[in-house]
N, C-alpha and C positions, 0 to 999 in steps of 0.2 A: 366773418365777426359767430355764427355760428358754430363753424367747425373748433374755433378757440375756445369758444362753453365748451361744448363735452366733451375738450382734456382736458382746462381746466377741473370740472364734474369728474373727467376718470383719474387726475390724479387726487384731486382729495378725497377720493372713495379708496385706494391703493392708502394713501394714508394714514386717512383712518383704519383700516383695515388691520394696519400696522401696526400703530398702536395700540388697539383694540387687543390684537394676537398678545402682547406683550404684556399688556398690562392686566386679560386672561391669566399669563401663565405666575405672576407675580401676587395676582393677588385670588388665591382660590379657596375654593367654598368649601375645602375641609375645613379649613384655619378659621373662615368665617365661624362653621359651626361648631369650633372648639371653645373660640372665645363667649360665644353669645351662650355656650350652654353651660360657664363658668359663670359667670357673670349674673345669670338668672337662676341657676342654682340655689337651691331651699337653703345651703350651710351659707350661701349670702343674707337671709333673715330679711329678705326685701329691701336690703342697702341702706336703712331709716340713717337722719342724720343722728350724734354720737351715740351710735351702738357698733359693738364688736364685727358686724356683719361689713358695715361700711371698712372701718378698718382693716379688712379682709380683699373686698375689692380692690381697695388702693393698695394695698401690697402686691396684688397678684396684675394690676396694671404699671405698678411699678417694676414688676421682673419682665414684665412685655420692653416698656423702655429699653429695661438691659439690654436684654435680649436683640434688641432691636441694632445699638447701638447709639440712642442719643443721647444727644448731655442739659443739662439741668439747669433752667435758666440763670439768666445776670443774676449775682444777691443770693442765691438758694445753694447749698450747700448739695443735698437733694432733689429727689423730683416733686418735693413735697411744698407746696406754697404755703405755708402755718398762718394763719390767725387765729381768731379768739374771738367771739362770739355773745350775749351774755340769753341764756333759757331760761325765759320765765313761764316760769310751771306755776299753775291753780292750783291751792292748794283745800281749800271751802272757796263754796260759793251758796247764796240760800236768795232767794229770792222769793218776792210774788207783789200779785197784778192784781190790783180792786182787792186787797185786800186779802186773797187767796193765798197760801203758799205751794209754790210751784215742784213739781216731784222732778228729786234731784236728776233723775236721768231727761230729762223733759227740759233742760236747762245748762246753757256752757258762757262761755268768757274768752272772751281772748283780750290781751291786754298785756302792759309793760310792769304794771305797777299794781300794789292792790286799790283798790276804791271803796267807795260808799254812795250809792243812788238811794234820792229819798225822793223821787218825784219833779228831781233838778231841772227848769226849767232849759239849761245849756246843752241835756237828752235828746237827739231827734229821736221820734218813735215812727219805727215803719211796719204795717203791717202789709205782712205777706200771706194774701190772701190766696186761693184756691187758682183765682183767672190773671195771675202773676207770675211771671217767670223769675225764683229762687237767684238760681246763678245771676244775672241779670241786678238784683236787688241786692244782694250781697255784695258784687262787687263795684256797682255807685255807691253802697256805705262804707266801703275798704278804701276809694280814692277819694271819700268826704272828706274825711280827717278829723272828722264830732265822734263827741260821742253819736252812739246809737244804740239803741233795745230794738232786735227785731222780733215779731211775731210771727210765729209761722204755722201756716196753717198747719194740723192734720197732714193734708193729702200729701204734702212731703217729708213724711216721716222718714223715708229711707233714705233720700238724698241726709235730711237732715243729720242722721244717725251717720254715715257717712263721712260728713264734713266734721260731725262731733270727736270719732275716734282719734282724726288726726293733728284737726284744729285746735280742738276740745284738752289737748294735752300736756298745749303749750305751746309760745311762740318765740320766737329766735327773732334777736335786733342786733343791730352795731350797739357797743359802748356807748354811752350817752342818747342815744336814739329813743324817743320816746314816742307810743304810741296811744290816743284814745280810744278807751274801751271799747271794743262791740259785744253785744251783750246777745243772747240768741238765744228763745221761749220756743217751745213747739206746744200747739193750741193754739183753742179758739175761743179768739178777741173780738167784739164788736168794739171797744176800744182800750185806750189804757188810762182812766182819770187818774188812775194810781201810782206807782211802782216804788218799791224797795228793792235794792240790789247792793249782798253787799259778799266783796269779793277779797281775798283775800291768795298774793302771788310769793311763792319766789324765786328770786332767783339767781342763778350765779355764770359765771363765767367759764366759759369753755371753748376747747383747741376741735376747730375746723382745719382741713387743707383739699388745695387742688393741687392735681396733680398731672404734672406739664412736664413737655420736654420738647429739645429743640433741634433742629439741624440747620445749625449756622449755614449762610449765604454765600456762593462762591464771590459773587460780582457787587450785589448789590444788599451788603449786609443787614445794613439798619433799614431797610424794607422789611415790613412782614408779613408773613400771612398765616393767617388762625385758620385752623381746624379744630372745631369743639363740639364736645355730647356732654349730657349731665349724665354722674355715674349713682348720684343720690337716687333713692326711691320711697315708699313710705314706710318699708319693715310692717310689721305683725299688725294688721288692722283686724273687726269686726268680721267674717264671710258676712257674704251681702248678701246671699239666699239661704232660703229655710234648710235644713237637712246636711248645708257643706259645714265642712269641720275642718276646711284647710284653711286658715289667716294668717298666708305669708303671703304680698304683695308683692310678687316678685319680679317685676316691674320687667320682664323680658322684653318686651317692643320701647316702653318709657320707662328709662332711655338706656337701656344694653343694649341696643343695639344702633345707639347713634353712636356710643362708647366703644363699640365694636369695629362702626367704621372708622373715629378716631385711632384706633389702633390699629389697622389694617393698614390706611395711607400712611402711617406713621411707615412703617414698613417695606413699604413702596417705596416713597419718594427718598427712603437708607437708602435702599440697593439701584437706584437710580444713581443718586451722591452729584446732580447735574443741577439742582437747583441755586438759580441766579440769588432769589430773595430768602431768608432767613425765614424757615417756618415752622410755628409752635404749633406746639400739640397739647392739647389741656382738655383733659376729663373735670369739668367743675362740680361741685356740691353744693349743695342746701338749695336748688334748683325746684326741688315742691315746696318749701318753704318760705321760698319770698327773691330766688335769682341770688343768694348771698352771695355764694361761689364767683360768681359773674363778676357783680358788682366789687368786689372787693378786687379783684384780678384786676379791670379796668383800670386801677385806681395805680395798679403797677406800673402800666406800661403807656409809654406814651403812643398817642390814640393818633396824633398825626404821619406817625410811624407805619402806623398798620393799614397796608395795601386796603386787604379784603378778609371779611371770614368768615369761614364756611362753617354754619353750627347744622349737627344734625340731629334732629331730632322725629324719632318712633316714624322707620323706616321698613316695618317687619311686615307690612302686607302691600299688597296688589293699589296704588291707591284708586280714582273716583277716574282717572283716566286709562285707566289698563297699566296693562303690563308693561314693563319696559319706561315707566313713566316717574315723577314726580314734582312737586309744586315748590317755589320758591317763595316766602312772607315776602311780602315789599318789592315785588320783581320792579312795579311802575316807580321805585325811588329810585332807582341808579339802575348803571347799564349791566350790572355785575350780573344777569340772569339772560341778556342778551350774548355779552360775552361766552358765558356756561355754553349756551346752546352752539353758538357756532363753531365753538369745540366739537362738539356733535356730530356738524354733518356727516353725511356719510354712515350712519349709526342707525340703529331703532331705538336710541330713548331718546328722549322730549322732555325738556324743562318749561312744565305752563307755569299761569301766574297763579295765586294759591286762590282756591275758588271757596274758602270764606270769609270772607272780607268782615264779616259780622262777629263773628270771634276774636277780632281785634289780635292775632296770631302775631303780629309784627314787633309788637310788647310783649310778649306772652312769654318769652321765651331767653335762652343765655346772650342770645345775639345785641339786645336792647340797652342795652350799659352802653355798648357801643356803639350804638347806633347811634344812641341820643345825644354822643355828640359828632356828630360827622361820618364814620365811619360808612362803610357798605359791608356791614355787616349784616346778613341775611341768614334767616332757619331755611334747610332743604328738610321735607317731612312729603309722605306719602299716605298719614294716618286720614282714614275715612271719619275725620274730627264729629261731626253729624249725627252717625249712624255707629262710631264705637262704641258698643257696650260691654270691652272689657278693659276701657278706660281708668285707671285708676281699682282697678279692682284683685281678689286674688288669679281672677280668670286669665292675668295678663302673663302664661307662663309661653315657655319656649317650644310648646308642643301646637300650641295657634299660632306661630310663625310660618311667612315662605320665607326659608333661605336662598331659595333661586332669588327671588329679590331683594331681600337685604345685599347679594352677594350684586346682582345688577346693576343695583341702585350707586352701590360705595365704586363698582368701575367707571360708572359713567362720572361720577363727582372727579376721581382720576384724572382720565379722561378730559373733562371738561376747566378743568383746575390748571390744567398745564402751561397755558398761555401767561395766566397771573404768575405761575411758579418761576416762571421762565425771565418774567420780566419785562414780556413783549404788550400784555397788556395792563390798563390801571385802570380800572372801577372807578366810575366819574362817583364823588360824593356822594352821599346821604343829607337832606334839609336837618340842619338841628334841629331836637327837639326846645323847642320855648314853652310849652306847658309849665 
């Protein structure tokens, strides 16, 4: 028995080495560098939704798909999956708390329609004191679905300003979708005995587009494996540090790194050209403003036909587990991660369960829309989000990335996905979200 085990282990090692040699040739560090440098360059202007920068990024991704030989998805004339959304932009906002007018730079609102409040009883007032977690309180208010007035302690001025720079500029929603207003006011308030808020909103319907290509399956064309990442980011924002003049949020790690992985994997599998299942490669738009691109995509694909989804988000630096490692969100929700790790036996790379359960990352990226309906849709990442000081700042630039880490992670995804792509392995379904 011992001899058989040794022989088996040796064969596994030789097999893994052979696959690794192949993937190292087909996924080159130079090409990875070229793609991510292009997507995170200043001339992309931070790839914000509805800007010339995101149009330029989409055009680049289309060219890469065409060069690789991918086909458009069924129903699309090209690689763009076009749809429209309503952009709601605040035109004016005035706020008074306890009879005192609030300065324009100390208040902003997020709403789908104009509104007026005059100490309305159906408005919940949330005081975010210095001992509170601003992000937690904000998310809770957002998820409550209620009209909310958030009174923010000056301690959180920097975070308030960062959120105001993109959320206060407007919101985007599917046509007919109504969201209750959220109003943010910076200042010290013992209570809000009375308040008046008047907000005028301008609505306009604007175009958006995911960029998707496919490699049809050879023997199981009606079973789909998705590789995805989002290509949008925050665009032009206020510098986050005194004396800093750079205002372009390049989004090199978030998520030019994931989009680079999608393009690299598309080229890799097209060169192999032996996939049993149909492979869909999609760069999502509007993740940063609500994961709208992936929500639309989820409506266009039959979830029952999707065998697995590899969503790739922020792989630009080594994970907390060190080099040659990444984590998988929702690891415990299916055997997706176990299959990937099995396929990496004999290599140095290892996948781990998400080490940040308090961040709820499983439902904070583009895998969520399909995971909610039972697809084993998981996000692969290396980001140390609990200590990442460049997240959503102008500092997220190419120069801060570890291209070796990006390349090794892409290669690991290629190796670990092969039995799912070949039709040998089928991950168990994720329990559907019932909330």
